mmCIF file of the N, C-alpha and C atoms, coordinates in Angstrom:
data_MODEL
# 
_entry.id   MODEL 
# 
loop_
_atom_site.group_PDB 
_atom_site.id 
_atom_site.type_symbol 
_atom_site.label_atom_id 
_atom_site.label_alt_id 
_atom_site.label_comp_id 
_atom_site.label_asym_id 
_atom_site.label_entity_id 
_atom_site.label_seq_id 
_atom_site.pdbx_PDB_ins_code 
_atom_site.Cartn_x 
_atom_site.Cartn_y 
_atom_site.Cartn_z 
_atom_site.occupancy 
_atom_site.B_iso_or_equiv 
_atom_site.pdbx_formal_charge 
_atom_site.auth_seq_id 
_atom_site.auth_comp_id 
_atom_site.auth_asym_id 
_atom_site.auth_atom_id 
_atom_site.pdbx_PDB_model_num 
ATOM 1   N N  . MET A 1 1  ? 174.449 204.980 56.272 1.00 0.00 ? 1  MET A N  1 
ATOM 2   C CA . MET A 1 1  ? 174.093 204.412 56.033 1.00 0.00 ? 1  MET A CA 1 
ATOM 3   C C  . MET A 1 1  ? 172.425 205.070 55.810 1.00 0.00 ? 1  MET A C  1 
ATOM 4   N N  . LEU A 1 2  ? 172.223 204.729 55.184 1.00 0.00 ? 2  LEU A N  1 
ATOM 5   C CA . LEU A 1 2  ? 170.903 203.651 53.405 1.00 0.00 ? 2  LEU A CA 1 
ATOM 6   C C  . LEU A 1 2  ? 169.901 203.639 54.145 1.00 0.00 ? 2  LEU A C  1 
ATOM 7   N N  . THR A 1 3  ? 168.849 204.643 54.022 1.00 0.00 ? 3  THR A N  1 
ATOM 8   C CA . THR A 1 3  ? 167.393 203.868 54.592 1.00 0.00 ? 3  THR A CA 1 
ATOM 9   C C  . THR A 1 3  ? 166.075 203.099 53.120 1.00 0.00 ? 3  THR A C  1 
ATOM 10  N N  . ALA A 1 4  ? 165.109 202.530 53.864 1.00 0.00 ? 4  ALA A N  1 
ATOM 11  C CA . ALA A 1 4  ? 165.159 201.996 53.354 1.00 0.00 ? 4  ALA A CA 1 
ATOM 12  C C  . ALA A 1 4  ? 164.015 202.392 52.110 1.00 0.00 ? 4  ALA A C  1 
ATOM 13  N N  . TYR A 1 5  ? 164.454 202.093 51.106 1.00 0.00 ? 5  TYR A N  1 
ATOM 14  C CA . TYR A 1 5  ? 162.230 201.988 50.185 1.00 0.00 ? 5  TYR A CA 1 
ATOM 15  C C  . TYR A 1 5  ? 161.042 202.763 50.778 1.00 0.00 ? 5  TYR A C  1 
ATOM 16  N N  . THR A 1 6  ? 160.244 204.300 50.763 1.00 0.00 ? 6  THR A N  1 
ATOM 17  C CA . THR A 1 6  ? 159.420 203.914 52.003 1.00 0.00 ? 6  THR A CA 1 
ATOM 18  C C  . THR A 1 6  ? 158.294 204.212 50.909 1.00 0.00 ? 6  THR A C  1 
ATOM 19  N N  . HIS A 1 7  ? 158.026 203.964 49.480 1.00 0.00 ? 7  HIS A N  1 
ATOM 20  C CA . HIS A 1 7  ? 157.613 204.444 48.696 1.00 0.00 ? 7  HIS A CA 1 
ATOM 21  C C  . HIS A 1 7  ? 157.470 204.461 47.751 1.00 0.00 ? 7  HIS A C  1 
ATOM 22  N N  . ILE A 1 8  ? 155.854 203.445 46.756 1.00 0.00 ? 8  ILE A N  1 
ATOM 23  C CA . ILE A 1 8  ? 155.851 203.636 45.706 1.00 0.00 ? 8  ILE A CA 1 
ATOM 24  C C  . ILE A 1 8  ? 155.849 204.212 44.205 1.00 0.00 ? 8  ILE A C  1 
ATOM 25  N N  . VAL A 1 9  ? 155.774 205.184 43.558 1.00 0.00 ? 9  VAL A N  1 
ATOM 26  C CA . VAL A 1 9  ? 155.543 205.931 43.073 1.00 0.00 ? 9  VAL A CA 1 
ATOM 27  C C  . VAL A 1 9  ? 155.629 205.947 42.083 1.00 0.00 ? 9  VAL A C  1 
ATOM 28  N N  . GLU A 1 10 ? 154.575 206.948 41.166 1.00 0.00 ? 10 GLU A N  1 
ATOM 29  C CA . GLU A 1 10 ? 154.229 206.795 39.257 1.00 0.00 ? 10 GLU A CA 1 
ATOM 30  C C  . GLU A 1 10 ? 154.917 208.384 38.568 1.00 0.00 ? 10 GLU A C  1 
ATOM 31  N N  . ASP A 1 11 ? 155.652 208.113 37.982 1.00 0.00 ? 11 ASP A N  1 
ATOM 32  C CA . ASP A 1 11 ? 155.920 209.963 37.428 1.00 0.00 ? 11 ASP A CA 1 
ATOM 33  C C  . ASP A 1 11 ? 155.142 210.373 36.293 1.00 0.00 ? 11 ASP A C  1 
ATOM 34  N N  . SER A 1 12 ? 155.590 211.546 35.765 1.00 0.00 ? 12 SER A N  1 
ATOM 35  C CA . SER A 1 12 ? 155.062 211.571 34.385 1.00 0.00 ? 12 SER A CA 1 
ATOM 36  C C  . SER A 1 12 ? 154.629 211.470 33.455 1.00 0.00 ? 12 SER A C  1 
ATOM 37  N N  . ALA A 1 13 ? 155.916 209.818 33.118 1.00 0.00 ? 13 ALA A N  1 
ATOM 38  C CA . ALA A 1 13 ? 155.663 209.118 32.350 1.00 0.00 ? 13 ALA A CA 1 
ATOM 39  C C  . ALA A 1 13 ? 155.432 208.147 32.262 1.00 0.00 ? 13 ALA A C  1 
ATOM 40  N N  . ASN A 1 14 ? 154.258 207.920 33.987 1.00 0.00 ? 14 ASN A N  1 
ATOM 41  C CA . ASN A 1 14 ? 153.791 206.155 34.265 1.00 0.00 ? 14 ASN A CA 1 
ATOM 42  C C  . ASN A 1 14 ? 154.652 205.413 34.048 1.00 0.00 ? 14 ASN A C  1 
ATOM 43  N N  . GLN A 1 15 ? 156.291 206.316 34.927 1.00 0.00 ? 15 GLN A N  1 
ATOM 44  C CA . GLN A 1 15 ? 157.165 204.929 35.547 1.00 0.00 ? 15 GLN A CA 1 
ATOM 45  C C  . GLN A 1 15 ? 156.953 204.554 36.552 1.00 0.00 ? 15 GLN A C  1 
ATOM 46  N N  . LEU A 1 16 ? 157.709 203.380 36.957 1.00 0.00 ? 16 LEU A N  1 
ATOM 47  C CA . LEU A 1 16 ? 157.391 202.755 38.693 1.00 0.00 ? 16 LEU A CA 1 
ATOM 48  C C  . LEU A 1 16 ? 158.620 202.818 39.386 1.00 0.00 ? 16 LEU A C  1 
ATOM 49  N N  . PHE A 1 17 ? 158.514 203.702 40.146 1.00 0.00 ? 17 PHE A N  1 
ATOM 50  C CA . PHE A 1 17 ? 159.287 203.683 41.010 1.00 0.00 ? 17 PHE A CA 1 
ATOM 51  C C  . PHE A 1 17 ? 159.246 203.064 41.951 1.00 0.00 ? 17 PHE A C  1 
ATOM 52  N N  . ALA A 1 18 ? 160.663 202.977 43.365 1.00 0.00 ? 18 ALA A N  1 
ATOM 53  C CA . ALA A 1 18 ? 160.617 203.149 44.525 1.00 0.00 ? 18 ALA A CA 1 
ATOM 54  C C  . ALA A 1 18 ? 161.308 203.949 45.034 1.00 0.00 ? 18 ALA A C  1 
ATOM 55  N N  . VAL A 1 19 ? 160.715 204.681 45.960 1.00 0.00 ? 19 VAL A N  1 
ATOM 56  C CA . VAL A 1 19 ? 161.494 205.975 46.825 1.00 0.00 ? 19 VAL A CA 1 
ATOM 57  C C  . VAL A 1 19 ? 162.185 205.793 47.853 1.00 0.00 ? 19 VAL A C  1 
ATOM 58  N N  . ARG A 1 20 ? 162.686 206.912 48.373 1.00 0.00 ? 20 ARG A N  1 
ATOM 59  C CA . ARG A 1 20 ? 163.373 207.121 49.730 1.00 0.00 ? 20 ARG A CA 1 
ATOM 60  C C  . ARG A 1 20 ? 163.347 208.568 49.761 1.00 0.00 ? 20 ARG A C  1 
ATOM 61  N N  . ASP A 1 21 ? 163.736 209.372 51.025 1.00 0.00 ? 21 ASP A N  1 
ATOM 62  C CA . ASP A 1 21 ? 164.344 210.566 50.461 1.00 0.00 ? 21 ASP A CA 1 
ATOM 63  C C  . ASP A 1 21 ? 166.237 211.011 50.741 1.00 0.00 ? 21 ASP A C  1 
ATOM 64  N N  . ALA A 1 22 ? 165.280 211.738 49.684 1.00 0.00 ? 22 ALA A N  1 
ATOM 65  C CA . ALA A 1 22 ? 167.315 212.159 49.411 1.00 0.00 ? 22 ALA A CA 1 
ATOM 66  C C  . ALA A 1 22 ? 168.215 212.596 51.030 1.00 0.00 ? 22 ALA A C  1 
ATOM 67  N N  . GLY A 1 23 ? 168.253 212.759 51.632 1.00 0.00 ? 23 GLY A N  1 
ATOM 68  C CA . GLY A 1 23 ? 169.315 212.756 53.073 1.00 0.00 ? 23 GLY A CA 1 
ATOM 69  C C  . GLY A 1 23 ? 169.838 213.744 52.978 1.00 0.00 ? 23 GLY A C  1 
ATOM 70  N N  . SER A 1 24 ? 169.221 215.620 51.967 1.00 0.00 ? 24 SER A N  1 
ATOM 71  C CA . SER A 1 24 ? 170.407 216.511 52.635 1.00 0.00 ? 24 SER A CA 1 
ATOM 72  C C  . SER A 1 24 ? 168.587 217.748 52.221 1.00 0.00 ? 24 SER A C  1 
ATOM 73  N N  . THR A 1 25 ? 168.820 219.070 52.651 1.00 0.00 ? 25 THR A N  1 
ATOM 74  C CA . THR A 1 25 ? 168.139 219.674 52.597 1.00 0.00 ? 25 THR A CA 1 
ATOM 75  C C  . THR A 1 25 ? 168.238 220.808 51.263 1.00 0.00 ? 25 THR A C  1 
ATOM 76  N N  . GLU A 1 26 ? 169.578 220.553 50.844 1.00 0.00 ? 26 GLU A N  1 
ATOM 77  C CA . GLU A 1 26 ? 170.052 221.210 49.116 1.00 0.00 ? 26 GLU A CA 1 
ATOM 78  C C  . GLU A 1 26 ? 168.572 220.121 48.423 1.00 0.00 ? 26 GLU A C  1 
ATOM 79  N N  . LEU A 1 27 ? 168.561 218.947 48.351 1.00 0.00 ? 27 LEU A N  1 
ATOM 80  C CA . LEU A 1 27 ? 167.704 218.681 47.608 1.00 0.00 ? 27 LEU A CA 1 
ATOM 81  C C  . LEU A 1 27 ? 166.605 217.408 48.228 1.00 0.00 ? 27 LEU A C  1 
ATOM 82  N N  . ALA A 1 28 ? 165.846 218.571 49.328 1.00 0.00 ? 28 ALA A N  1 
ATOM 83  C CA . ALA A 1 28 ? 164.367 218.253 49.005 1.00 0.00 ? 28 ALA A CA 1 
ATOM 84  C C  . ALA A 1 28 ? 163.415 218.539 47.854 1.00 0.00 ? 28 ALA A C  1 
ATOM 85  N N  . HIS A 1 29 ? 163.650 218.829 46.904 1.00 0.00 ? 29 HIS A N  1 
ATOM 86  C CA . HIS A 1 29 ? 162.410 218.259 46.255 1.00 0.00 ? 29 HIS A CA 1 
ATOM 87  C C  . HIS A 1 29 ? 163.110 217.069 44.747 1.00 0.00 ? 29 HIS A C  1 
ATOM 88  N N  . VAL A 1 30 ? 163.921 216.458 45.189 1.00 0.00 ? 30 VAL A N  1 
ATOM 89  C CA . VAL A 1 30 ? 163.510 215.606 45.021 1.00 0.00 ? 30 VAL A CA 1 
ATOM 90  C C  . VAL A 1 30 ? 163.586 213.748 45.637 1.00 0.00 ? 30 VAL A C  1 
ATOM 91  N N  . PHE A 1 31 ? 163.213 212.725 44.790 1.00 0.00 ? 31 PHE A N  1 
ATOM 92  C CA . PHE A 1 31 ? 163.757 210.926 45.485 1.00 0.00 ? 31 PHE A CA 1 
ATOM 93  C C  . PHE A 1 31 ? 164.784 211.406 44.823 1.00 0.00 ? 31 PHE A C  1 
ATOM 94  N N  . ARG A 1 32 ? 165.757 209.624 45.589 1.00 0.00 ? 32 ARG A N  1 
ATOM 95  C CA . ARG A 1 32 ? 166.471 209.288 45.275 1.00 0.00 ? 32 ARG A CA 1 
ATOM 96  C C  . ARG A 1 32 ? 166.355 207.660 45.043 1.00 0.00 ? 32 ARG A C  1 
ATOM 97  N N  . ALA A 1 33 ? 165.630 207.359 43.700 1.00 0.00 ? 33 ALA A N  1 
ATOM 98  C CA . ALA A 1 33 ? 164.601 206.313 43.243 1.00 0.00 ? 33 ALA A CA 1 
ATOM 99  C C  . ALA A 1 33 ? 165.247 205.736 42.507 1.00 0.00 ? 33 ALA A C  1 
ATOM 100 N N  . LEU A 1 34 ? 164.695 203.371 42.272 1.00 0.00 ? 34 LEU A N  1 
ATOM 101 C CA . LEU A 1 34 ? 165.314 202.569 42.529 1.00 0.00 ? 34 LEU A CA 1 
ATOM 102 C C  . LEU A 1 34 ? 164.070 202.288 41.048 1.00 0.00 ? 34 LEU A C  1 
ATOM 103 N N  . PRO A 1 35 ? 164.151 202.271 39.940 1.00 0.00 ? 35 PRO A N  1 
ATOM 104 C CA . PRO A 1 35 ? 163.791 201.890 38.621 1.00 0.00 ? 35 PRO A CA 1 
ATOM 105 C C  . PRO A 1 35 ? 162.894 200.850 39.371 1.00 0.00 ? 35 PRO A C  1 
ATOM 106 N N  . VAL A 1 36 ? 161.211 200.394 39.117 1.00 0.00 ? 36 VAL A N  1 
ATOM 107 C CA . VAL A 1 36 ? 160.947 198.497 39.601 1.00 0.00 ? 36 VAL A CA 1 
ATOM 108 C C  . VAL A 1 36 ? 159.305 198.698 38.789 1.00 0.00 ? 36 VAL A C  1 
ATOM 109 N N  . LYS A 1 37 ? 158.604 197.628 38.704 1.00 0.00 ? 37 LYS A N  1 
ATOM 110 C CA . LYS A 1 37 ? 158.302 196.499 38.085 1.00 0.00 ? 37 LYS A CA 1 
ATOM 111 C C  . LYS A 1 37 ? 157.313 196.184 38.706 1.00 0.00 ? 37 LYS A C  1 
ATOM 112 N N  . ARG A 1 38 ? 155.774 196.109 38.217 1.00 0.00 ? 38 ARG A N  1 
ATOM 113 C CA . ARG A 1 38 ? 154.642 195.001 38.847 1.00 0.00 ? 38 ARG A CA 1 
ATOM 114 C C  . ARG A 1 38 ? 154.789 193.822 38.260 1.00 0.00 ? 38 ARG A C  1 
ATOM 115 N N  . VAL A 1 39 ? 155.191 193.155 39.556 1.00 0.00 ? 39 VAL A N  1 
ATOM 116 C CA . VAL A 1 39 ? 155.013 191.537 39.216 1.00 0.00 ? 39 VAL A CA 1 
ATOM 117 C C  . VAL A 1 39 ? 154.083 190.409 39.761 1.00 0.00 ? 39 VAL A C  1 
ATOM 118 N N  . ARG A 1 40 ? 153.296 190.224 39.832 1.00 0.00 ? 40 ARG A N  1 
ATOM 119 C CA . ARG A 1 40 ? 152.273 189.166 40.451 1.00 0.00 ? 40 ARG A CA 1 
ATOM 120 C C  . ARG A 1 40 ? 151.915 190.301 41.641 1.00 0.00 ? 40 ARG A C  1 
ATOM 121 N N  . GLY A 1 41 ? 151.183 191.352 41.694 1.00 0.00 ? 41 GLY A N  1 
ATOM 122 C CA . GLY A 1 41 ? 151.374 192.051 42.446 1.00 0.00 ? 41 GLY A CA 1 
ATOM 123 C C  . GLY A 1 41 ? 152.133 192.567 43.606 1.00 0.00 ? 41 GLY A C  1 
ATOM 124 N N  . ALA A 1 42 ? 153.478 192.108 43.398 1.00 0.00 ? 42 ALA A N  1 
ATOM 125 C CA . ALA A 1 42 ? 154.649 192.959 44.208 1.00 0.00 ? 42 ALA A CA 1 
ATOM 126 C C  . ALA A 1 42 ? 155.312 193.701 43.487 1.00 0.00 ? 42 ALA A C  1 
ATOM 127 N N  . TYR A 1 43 ? 156.159 194.842 43.686 1.00 0.00 ? 43 TYR A N  1 
ATOM 128 C CA . TYR A 1 43 ? 157.078 194.763 42.561 1.00 0.00 ? 43 TYR A CA 1 
ATOM 129 C C  . TYR A 1 43 ? 158.352 194.958 42.495 1.00 0.00 ? 43 TYR A C  1 
ATOM 130 N N  . GLU A 1 44 ? 158.873 194.411 41.741 1.00 0.00 ? 44 GLU A N  1 
ATOM 131 C CA . GLU A 1 44 ? 160.385 194.122 41.779 1.00 0.00 ? 44 GLU A CA 1 
ATOM 132 C C  . GLU A 1 44 ? 161.347 195.172 41.091 1.00 0.00 ? 44 GLU A C  1 
ATOM 133 N N  . PRO A 1 45 ? 162.560 195.538 41.622 1.00 0.00 ? 45 PRO A N  1 
ATOM 134 C CA . PRO A 1 45 ? 163.463 196.012 40.783 1.00 0.00 ? 45 PRO A CA 1 
ATOM 135 C C  . PRO A 1 45 ? 164.124 195.460 39.197 1.00 0.00 ? 45 PRO A C  1 
ATOM 136 N N  . LYS A 1 46 ? 164.058 196.113 38.305 1.00 0.00 ? 46 LYS A N  1 
ATOM 137 C CA . LYS A 1 46 ? 164.015 196.213 37.376 1.00 0.00 ? 46 LYS A CA 1 
ATOM 138 C C  . LYS A 1 46 ? 165.213 195.651 36.739 1.00 0.00 ? 46 LYS A C  1 
ATOM 139 N N  . LYS A 1 47 ? 166.217 194.485 36.100 1.00 0.00 ? 47 LYS A N  1 
ATOM 140 C CA . LYS A 1 47 ? 167.213 193.995 35.662 1.00 0.00 ? 47 LYS A CA 1 
ATOM 141 C C  . LYS A 1 47 ? 168.156 195.067 35.395 1.00 0.00 ? 47 LYS A C  1 
ATOM 142 N N  . GLY A 1 48 ? 168.874 195.335 35.576 1.00 0.00 ? 48 GLY A N  1 
ATOM 143 C CA . GLY A 1 48 ? 170.447 196.195 35.557 1.00 0.00 ? 48 GLY A CA 1 
ATOM 144 C C  . GLY A 1 48 ? 169.926 197.552 36.454 1.00 0.00 ? 48 GLY A C  1 
ATOM 145 N N  . ALA A 1 49 ? 169.264 197.850 37.087 1.00 0.00 ? 49 ALA A N  1 
ATOM 146 C CA . ALA A 1 49 ? 168.416 199.288 36.822 1.00 0.00 ? 49 ALA A CA 1 
ATOM 147 C C  . ALA A 1 49 ? 169.188 199.835 38.779 1.00 0.00 ? 49 ALA A C  1 
ATOM 148 N N  . ARG A 1 50 ? 169.368 201.637 38.569 1.00 0.00 ? 50 ARG A N  1 
ATOM 149 C CA . ARG A 1 50 ? 170.845 202.213 39.679 1.00 0.00 ? 50 ARG A CA 1 
ATOM 150 C C  . ARG A 1 50 ? 170.242 202.942 40.135 1.00 0.00 ? 50 ARG A C  1 
ATOM 151 N N  . GLU A 1 51 ? 169.989 203.352 41.118 1.00 0.00 ? 51 GLU A N  1 
ATOM 152 C CA . GLU A 1 51 ? 169.050 204.258 41.375 1.00 0.00 ? 51 GLU A CA 1 
ATOM 153 C C  . GLU A 1 51 ? 169.623 205.672 41.234 1.00 0.00 ? 51 GLU A C  1 
ATOM 154 N N  . GLY A 1 52 ? 168.712 206.784 40.971 1.00 0.00 ? 52 GLY A N  1 
ATOM 155 C CA . GLY A 1 52 ? 169.088 207.840 40.291 1.00 0.00 ? 52 GLY A CA 1 
ATOM 156 C C  . GLY A 1 52 ? 168.014 208.541 41.157 1.00 0.00 ? 52 GLY A C  1 
ATOM 157 N N  . LEU A 1 53 ? 168.013 210.252 40.414 1.00 0.00 ? 53 LEU A N  1 
ATOM 158 C CA . LEU A 1 53 ? 167.199 211.336 41.949 1.00 0.00 ? 53 LEU A CA 1 
ATOM 159 C C  . LEU A 1 53 ? 165.844 211.461 40.335 1.00 0.00 ? 53 LEU A C  1 
ATOM 160 N N  . ILE A 1 54 ? 164.698 211.562 41.136 1.00 0.00 ? 54 ILE A N  1 
ATOM 161 C CA . ILE A 1 54 ? 163.207 212.320 40.478 1.00 0.00 ? 54 ILE A CA 1 
ATOM 162 C C  . ILE A 1 54 ? 163.247 212.997 40.863 1.00 0.00 ? 54 ILE A C  1 
ATOM 163 N N  . ARG A 1 55 ? 162.296 213.702 40.226 1.00 0.00 ? 55 ARG A N  1 
ATOM 164 C CA . ARG A 1 55 ? 161.730 215.172 41.718 1.00 0.00 ? 55 ARG A CA 1 
ATOM 165 C C  . ARG A 1 55 ? 160.353 214.690 41.868 1.00 0.00 ? 55 ARG A C  1 
ATOM 166 N N  . ARG A 1 56 ? 160.187 215.011 43.087 1.00 0.00 ? 56 ARG A N  1 
ATOM 167 C CA . ARG A 1 56 ? 158.689 215.633 43.261 1.00 0.00 ? 56 ARG A CA 1 
ATOM 168 C C  . ARG A 1 56 ? 157.373 215.502 43.143 1.00 0.00 ? 56 ARG A C  1 
ATOM 169 N N  . LEU A 1 57 ? 157.769 216.530 42.057 1.00 0.00 ? 57 LEU A N  1 
ATOM 170 C CA . LEU A 1 57 ? 156.538 216.992 41.788 1.00 0.00 ? 57 LEU A CA 1 
ATOM 171 C C  . LEU A 1 57 ? 155.638 215.922 41.173 1.00 0.00 ? 57 LEU A C  1 
ATOM 172 N N  . SER A 1 58 ? 156.462 215.920 40.147 1.00 0.00 ? 58 SER A N  1 
ATOM 173 C CA . SER A 1 58 ? 155.927 215.221 38.869 1.00 0.00 ? 58 SER A CA 1 
ATOM 174 C C  . SER A 1 58 ? 155.438 213.605 39.377 1.00 0.00 ? 58 SER A C  1 
ATOM 175 N N  . CYS A 1 59 ? 155.413 213.478 41.100 1.00 0.00 ? 59 CYS A N  1 
ATOM 176 C CA . CYS A 1 59 ? 155.212 212.151 40.777 1.00 0.00 ? 59 CYS A CA 1 
ATOM 177 C C  . CYS A 1 59 ? 153.766 211.638 41.608 1.00 0.00 ? 59 CYS A C  1 
ATOM 178 N N  . ARG A 1 60 ? 153.575 211.113 42.112 1.00 0.00 ? 60 ARG A N  1 
ATOM 179 C CA . ARG A 1 60 ? 152.150 210.619 42.995 1.00 0.00 ? 60 ARG A CA 1 
ATOM 180 C C  . ARG A 1 60 ? 152.415 209.079 43.232 1.00 0.00 ? 60 ARG A C  1 
ATOM 181 N N  . VAL A 1 61 ? 151.868 209.015 44.206 1.00 0.00 ? 61 VAL A N  1 
ATOM 182 C CA . VAL A 1 61 ? 152.243 207.802 45.199 1.00 0.00 ? 61 VAL A CA 1 
ATOM 183 C C  . VAL A 1 61 ? 151.630 207.092 45.283 1.00 0.00 ? 61 VAL A C  1 
ATOM 184 N N  . VAL A 1 62 ? 151.639 205.640 44.376 1.00 0.00 ? 62 VAL A N  1 
ATOM 185 C CA . VAL A 1 62 ? 151.174 204.797 44.113 1.00 0.00 ? 62 VAL A CA 1 
ATOM 186 C C  . VAL A 1 62 ? 150.746 203.171 45.592 1.00 0.00 ? 62 VAL A C  1 
ATOM 187 N N  . ALA A 1 63 ? 151.830 202.891 46.674 1.00 0.00 ? 63 ALA A N  1 
ATOM 188 C CA . ALA A 1 63 ? 152.169 202.409 47.368 1.00 0.00 ? 63 ALA A CA 1 
ATOM 189 C C  . ALA A 1 63 ? 152.595 202.246 48.474 1.00 0.00 ? 63 ALA A C  1 
ATOM 190 N N  . THR A 1 64 ? 152.465 201.844 49.825 1.00 0.00 ? 64 THR A N  1 
ATOM 191 C CA . THR A 1 64 ? 153.041 202.426 50.961 1.00 0.00 ? 64 THR A CA 1 
ATOM 192 C C  . THR A 1 64 ? 154.028 201.509 50.891 1.00 0.00 ? 64 THR A C  1 
ATOM 193 N N  . LEU A 1 65 ? 155.159 201.014 51.243 1.00 0.00 ? 65 LEU A N  1 
ATOM 194 C CA . LEU A 1 65 ? 156.241 199.959 51.199 1.00 0.00 ? 65 LEU A CA 1 
ATOM 195 C C  . LEU A 1 65 ? 155.628 199.829 53.243 1.00 0.00 ? 65 LEU A C  1 
ATOM 196 N N  . THR A 1 66 ? 155.618 198.459 53.177 1.00 0.00 ? 66 THR A N  1 
ATOM 197 C CA . THR A 1 66 ? 156.215 198.011 54.655 1.00 0.00 ? 66 THR A CA 1 
ATOM 198 C C  . THR A 1 66 ? 157.411 197.798 55.316 1.00 0.00 ? 66 THR A C  1 
ATOM 199 N N  . ALA A 1 67 ? 157.555 197.636 56.433 1.00 0.00 ? 67 ALA A N  1 
ATOM 200 C CA . ALA A 1 67 ? 159.163 197.251 56.507 1.00 0.00 ? 67 ALA A CA 1 
ATOM 201 C C  . ALA A 1 67 ? 158.438 195.165 56.438 1.00 0.00 ? 67 ALA A C  1 
ATOM 202 N N  . GLN A 1 68 ? 160.216 194.958 56.251 1.00 0.00 ? 68 GLN A N  1 
ATOM 203 C CA . GLN A 1 68 ? 160.286 194.086 56.799 1.00 0.00 ? 68 GLN A CA 1 
ATOM 204 C C  . GLN A 1 68 ? 160.920 192.756 57.739 1.00 0.00 ? 68 GLN A C  1 
ATOM 205 N N  . ALA A 1 69 ? 161.089 192.314 58.787 1.00 0.00 ? 69 ALA A N  1 
ATOM 206 C CA . ALA A 1 69 ? 160.668 191.887 59.332 1.00 0.00 ? 69 ALA A CA 1 
ATOM 207 C C  . ALA A 1 69 ? 162.185 190.741 58.691 1.00 0.00 ? 69 ALA A C  1 
ATOM 208 N N  . ALA A 1 70 ? 163.580 190.822 60.646 1.00 0.00 ? 70 ALA A N  1 
ATOM 209 C CA . ALA A 1 70 ? 164.818 190.748 59.703 1.00 0.00 ? 70 ALA A CA 1 
ATOM 210 C C  . ALA A 1 70 ? 165.185 189.195 60.706 1.00 0.00 ? 70 ALA A C  1 
# 
């Protein structure tokens, strides 16, 4: 089961990503990340974006995402 993205982080190249935990102890040093852009005070996925891995060490948290009510 996939978990929701929990934070927006900025990496060392000043790119923004929506991130969640990688889900295993072997990958504890990375986030699963989706590239996003800031649009009118919100964060939207970039066109054609795919989920990848980014290192936790080179990131800083920009925002915390709240859960959406269904």
